[in-house]
N, C-alpha and C positions, 0 to 999 in steps of 0.2 A: 352607682351602677356603671359597669365598664363594658366596652365592646372589644371584639377580638380582631386583630389584624392577621391577614389582609381582609379588606372589606369585600373584594371581589377575588376569589381564589381561582387559580388557573390562568390560562392565557388571556389576560385582559390588560394589555400594555398601554403606555402613552395616554394616561387618563387626562381628560379636560372636563372642567366643571363650570356651571354657572348657576346663580340663584335668581329666582323670580318670586318675590314675596316669601312665603313659607315653603316654597317648592324648590327642589334642587334637581338638576339634570346633569348627567355624566355620559361621556362617550369614550370609546377606545378604538385603537387600530385593529383592523381585521385582515389586512394584507390580501391574500387571494381567496378568502372565504366569503361566501354569499349566503344570506343577505349580509351587507357590509355596514359598518359603523353602528353598533347597537346603541340605543338611547335608553338609559336607565333613569328612573324617577325615585326620589326619596323625600321625606319630610324631616328626617333626623340625621342625614349624612351617613347612616350605618346600614339601615335596612333598605335594600334596593329592589326595585321591580323593573324588569325589562318590559318596556312599553312599545317598542318598535325599532325600526332601522331607518337610517337615512337613505341607504342604497338597498332597495327591496324590489326593484323591478328590472327585468332584463334589459330594457331599453335605456337605462341610465348609464351603465358602464359596460365595457366589453373586457372580460377577464381572460379571453382565449390566449393560450400560449404563455401566460405569466407563471413564473415559478411561485411556489406557495408563499415565499417570503417577499414577494413583490406586490404591487397593487396599492392598497390603502395604507398610507403612512400618516400617523399623527394628526387626527382631526382635532379641531378646536371648536367648542360651542360657545356662542354668545347670544344675548337677547337685547333688543333695543326697539322701543316704540311699537310693541306688539308683534314683532317678527323675531323668530329664531334663525340664527345663521350658523352654519357649519362650514368652516374652511378646511381644506385637506389637500394632500398630494396623492395623485394616482401615478405611482412610479412605473416607468417603462411604457406607459400607455396613455399619455395625455398631459401630464404635469399637474399644475395647481388649479383648484376650482372652488366654487362656493355654491352651497345649496341653501334654500330658505324654506321656512314653514311657519304657519300661524299656530299650529298645534305640534308640539315636539313629538307626539306619537305618530305624526304623519297625516297625510302624505307630504313628502318633501319634494321639492322641485327637481327637475333634471339638473345636473351639474352645469354651472355657467363657468366656462373656462377663463383663466386669467393668464394668457400667454406672455404678458409682460413680466410676470413674476417668475424669477429664476429660483433654483434651489428647492427647498422643502419646508414643511412645517409652518404654513401661513396661519396667522392668528389675528383677529380683529380687535381693535380697541375703540370704544366710543367715549369721547371726552365729554365733560360736563357742558361744554358750549355747543354740543350737537355735532361736532366734526368727528369723522371716523378715519381710522388709520389701519393699515395692514402691515404687520411686522413679520419677517420671515428669515430663515437661514439662506445664505447665498454664497457665491464664489468670492475669492479674495479680490482686493482692488485690482482692476485691469486684468483679472483672470490669471494673475501670476502668484501662485502659492509660494510662501517663503519656506514651507516645510510640509510634510505629509500631515493631513488633517487640518490645515489652515483654512478657516472659513470666516465668514462675516455675518453679522445681523444687520439687516436693512429694513427700512420703513418707507412707505409711500402713503399718500392720502387715498381714501377709498370713497367712491361715489355710491351711496346706498341705493339711490334711485335707479341707476343704470347698471349697478353691480360690476363696476370696473375700477381699476386703479388709475391714479393720475400720474403724469410724467414728472414727478418731483422726488424720486427715490433718493434716499440718503443712507450712508453707512452709519449705524449707531455704535457698533462694536466691531473692531477689527481683531480677529484672532481669538479673543476671550478676555479673561480678567487681567492678564499681563502678557503682552505679546512677546516680551523678552524671554519668558518661560516656555514659549512655544505651546500654548494650550491647544488642545485638539477638539474638533467636532463641537463647536458652539452651535446649539440648535434648540428646537422646542421653545421659542421665545413667547412670552406673554407680557403685556403691559397693563398696569392698573395704577390708579391714582389715590393717594391718601394724604390728607392734610397739606396740600400744595405740592407734594413731590410726585413725580412720575417714576414708578418702579418698573424695571425691566428684569424679569427672571428668565433664566436660560439653563438648559442642560449643558454640561461640559464634561469632556473626558472619555467619550464613547459609551456604549451601552453595556460594557462588561464590568469587571470588578472596580475599575477606576471611575465609574460613572459618578456624577455629582450634580448638584444644583447650585447656581451662583446668582447674585443679584447686583444690579447697578441702579443708580437713581440720578434724577435731574430735576431742575426746577422748570425746564422747558421740554415739551414733548419731543422736540427735535434734537435735544441734547444741548451740550455734551453730557454723556452719561458717565458717572464716576463709579468705579468698582469698589465694593465694600471691602474694607480691610480685613474683615472677619470671614471672607469667603473661604471655602464653600459653606453654604447654609444648610446643606444636606449632603452627606456621603457616609459610607461605611468602610471605605478603603483603608483607613488608618487604624482599624481595630485589629485585635489579636486574631489571627486566622484560625486558631485552635479553640475559639470560643464555642460554647454549646449552642446548638440550634440557630445558626447565623442567618441573618437577612442580608443579602448582598446586592450589589449593582444598583443601588438606589439613586434616583434622579428623575428627570422629565416630569417636573411638578407643575401644578396649577393651583391658584389660590381662590378661595371664596370667602366672603364676609357673611356671617349669619345676621338674622334680624336683631340679634342681641349685641351686635357690634364686635363679635369675636371673629378672628381669622383662622381658617383651617386650610391645610394643604392636602391634596391628593397627589400621589406619586407612584412610580413603579418600583418594584423590588423583586428579588428572587429568593427562593428557599432551597438551597442545596441539600441533598440527602447524603453527601459525603463531606469531609472536611473542606473548609473554605479554600485551601490551597489547590484543591481539585475543582471545586465549584461545579459539580454536576447537578443539573436540575432538568426535569422533563416537562414540568408544568408551565414553563415559559415565564414571562414577566407578568407580575400580578399587581393589583391596585391596592395601595395602602393609604391610610388616613392618619394624620397627626396634627396637633395644634401648632399654630404659628405664634411665636413670642416676639415682642418688639422691645428694642433697647436703643436709645439714641436715634430714634426714627429709622432703624434698620430692622428688617425681619429675619428671624432664624427659625428653621424647622426642627433640626436636631443639632444641639450644640456639639462642638468637636469632641471626639473621644467617647461619645455616648451611643448606645445602640438604639435602633428603632424598637420601640416597645411593642410587645405583643398585645398589650392591654392599655387603654387610656379611658378616662371618664367620658361618658357620653357627651357629645358636643351640644346636644339639644334634648328636650324632653323626648324620650323614646316614643316612636309611633305606636298608637293604639292598635292599628291594623298593621301587622308586621310584613305583609306582602310575601314575596317569595324569599325564603330563608335558605335557599340552596346555593348561595354564592359565597358563604363564609362559614367557618366553624365546622362542626360535624355535618357533612352533607349526605343526604340520602333522598333519592327520587326514583319514581317509577313512571313509565309511560306505557299504558295498555293499548295505545293506538285506537281508542274508542271515540275519537273525535273525527270530524270530516276534514279538518285541516291540521297540519303539523304544528306542534308546540313551537313557540317563538324561539326557544333555545336551540333547536336543531339548525345546523348549517350545512351547506353544500360546499364542495371543493370546486370553485368557480361557478359560473352561471349556467344553470340547465337551459338548453335550447329546445328541449322537448319534454313532455310529461311522461317520464319513465317510472314514476312511482304513483301509488294510489292508496288512499285510505277508505275508499268506497267500493272497490271491486270485490273485496271480501270483507264486509264490515267487521270491525274488531281486530283487523290485521293490517299490517303495512306490507303492501306488495311492492317489490322492487324488481324491475326487469333486468335481466342480464344483458349487458351491452359490450361491444368490443373495447371501449375505452378502459384504461387502467389507471391506477393511482401513480404509476411510474411515468405516465405521460403528463402533458400540460393542457389537457382539455377537461371536460366535465365527465367524470366517471359516475357510475351508480353508487354513490357514497353519500350517506347522511350521518353526520357526526355531532358529538357534543364533547366539550373540553374534558380532558383529564384534569381534575381540580385538586388532586391531592397526590403526594408521593406514595401514600399507602392507601390503596383503593381496590375496588372490584367493579368491573363492568360485565354484565351478563345479559343474554338474550335467549329467547326460545324461537326456533325456526323450523319451518317445514319446507323442504327443498329436495327435489328429485333430479340429480344431475344426469345428463344423457351422454356426456363425453368428458374426457379428462381436462379439457379447456374450460369447462363450466364449473364455476366455483362461487360459493356464497357463504358468508359468515360474519365474523367480527374482527376488526383490525384496530391495532393501536398504531397511530400514524403520526410521524413527525414531519417528514417531507418525502419527496419523490424517491429518494434513495435510502431512506431510513424508516423502516416500519416492520412490524410483525403481523402476520395474517393467519388467523385460525379459521379454517373453513371446512365445508363438506364438499367432496368432489367425487370423481370416478377414476379408478385405476384397474386396468385389466378386467374391465367389465363388472367390477364390484364397487359399491359405495365405500368411501373412506373418509376418515377425518384427518385433516392435514394441517401442518404448521409450516409456514414459510417465513423466511427472513429475506429482506430486500438486498439486492446487489445493484451496483451501478451499471446500467445497460441502456443503450440508445435505441435498440430495435423494439417496435411495438410488440407487446406480448411477453417480452422478457422482463428482467428486473427482479426475479425472485429465485431463491434456492430452497429446496425442501430440507427442513430441519427434523421433522418427525411425522410419522404416518401410522394409522391404525385402521384395520379393516372393520367394517360394520357388517354384522351378519344377523340373520333371523329378523325378528320384528324391528330391531334397531335400524335395519337398512333403509326402510322407507318411511318410518314414523318421525315424529317430532324429535329434534335434538336441541339440547341446551348447551350453550357455549359460554365460557367465562374467562376473562383475562384479569389476573390479579397483579397489582404492582406492589412490590415490597421494598420501596426505596431503590436500592441498587440492583434489583432483579425483578423479572416478570415470571409468572407461572401461567400455564395455559391448560384449561380443564374442559371436560365435556361430560354429559350424561344423556342417556337415551330413555331414562324413566325417572320418576321422582325418587329422590333419595340422595345418597352421597355422590359427590363429584369424583370423576376419574381423572387423574393427572396424565395429560399427554406429554407435557414437558415442563420442567421447572428450572429455576436457576439461570434463566437466560439474562444476559447482560443488559441492564437498563441504560447504562451510559452510552450504548450504541444509539439510543434515541434522545440523548441529551443535546442541548444547544451547543455545548462545548465540542462535541464530536460531530454532530450533524450540521452545525452552522445555522445561519439564518436568524430570524427574529420571532418565530412562533413557538407554541407549546404543543404537546401531544393532544390528539383527538382520539376518543374511543368511538368507532364508527361502524355502522352496518354497511357492508360492502359486497356487491355482487358483480361478477365480470365473466365475460366469455373470452378474454385474453386475445383480442384482436380479430376474432371470428364472429360472423353473424349468429344470432341465437334468438329463438322464440320463447325461451324458458324464463321463469320467474321464481323468485324466492319469496316466502311469506313469513313475516316476523310477527309473533304474538305479543311480545312485551320486551321492554328493555329496562334494566335496573342499574343504578349506580349507587355506590356507597363509598364514602371517603372519610377517613379519620387520621389522626396523627399516629405515629408509630406505636406509642404506648397503649393506645386504645384499639388499634386494628388487630383483629384476630380472625 
């Protein structure tokens, strides 16, 4: 029996994993989205269930004014003596921290800050003698880089009782595998021990097409660490750029040993919808799984010149209870908003400071209040989203909304960042309800940031009744549709450039979200929009119709 890669489709980057008996737990970066740091559980490494978040309370972290690609970087999860630890970096707003929990589903502690730790990507290692260490990316020796991208990997002892580092920091790796070759961005370090060797694995080469994973080893936890002659142990940068259905940008791995003594690696990768030389993808960096092979006491994930496989044999006996299967393969889900709380998979853009949404005000509906905040700004707008998990997909919703002025808008958005999004909404123009499509523009003033692409007047019964909205992604293009009664969809606009929302064009480290979004564009409003349901369907190009 085989599983399909990626195991977490869509924007689930920087995976870290740990095993506790027959249970496995995985976390990912979430940047400026809240709740932050999802915690997944599995018993077979393939079928994953979202059980909670490390950052799920407003008093844990303050996301205000952070760009969408700032905030939570590269969490690492570990378990020791009944306690789960997650170390992480909160970029631009506090630095490195550690959270703890007895139950990985939560609650997790408030962040304990580690001000002595510079750089990013902290990760804990618990040795067999009970001692603990924290390894992380940092600045070059004496803060003097020899070239652009010159970084180091450093380690210090860690006090698990007081949750603080000791003053014994040492550089384990300077620059990367061979400093004479000027390797860049050595980061994402993890240490583990096998048969008397300490192995240090790291990402190297940056997060784009030259991304890779490398390994070092030592007989002493403090080094010296020797670089493997066969490095990198994972990359796709040396493959034919014209290959079919490429997986690119692979790296930032973490290892786990199963109860059967086999080793597996989780790592990030990307799935472009155009040829590799262009490398356009809107779904962000996704989580993949592959077996680790050993030769001469060195590990390898993907041998040189080979592609990451879409299919591998199951690592363990497949789980009897599959859990949530909406993270990989053909994905389809519906939320009818018939619960009193939001499904765990919904996320906000930064932390809400007030309760501007409700599932109980009108049972069976999600109420969202229109507020002055916009997605073009850097606070918390009325935005509730889920990841676009496939290059070929559809996201749709049904909404009841009566706009009172042209600044009042509510609908469905496909969002990459503050300056790269498409917004399909209902609004008002010259006293008449309209359906509108906007494209973002770079603007600094509140209420700006959008230009009108298409508009259609709503007359008769369609003016005040329910309206259904749909955004379809077709790899390199998007289509925007609506309907005011059951039946066929009407196209408002199709063929819009998808590369505008790609990481290559938009920049940053995130993937697209399909989100419900309501705004009054910088002005006060007492109005609300009501959403009846939300549906998502994603398949590969050959299957999507």
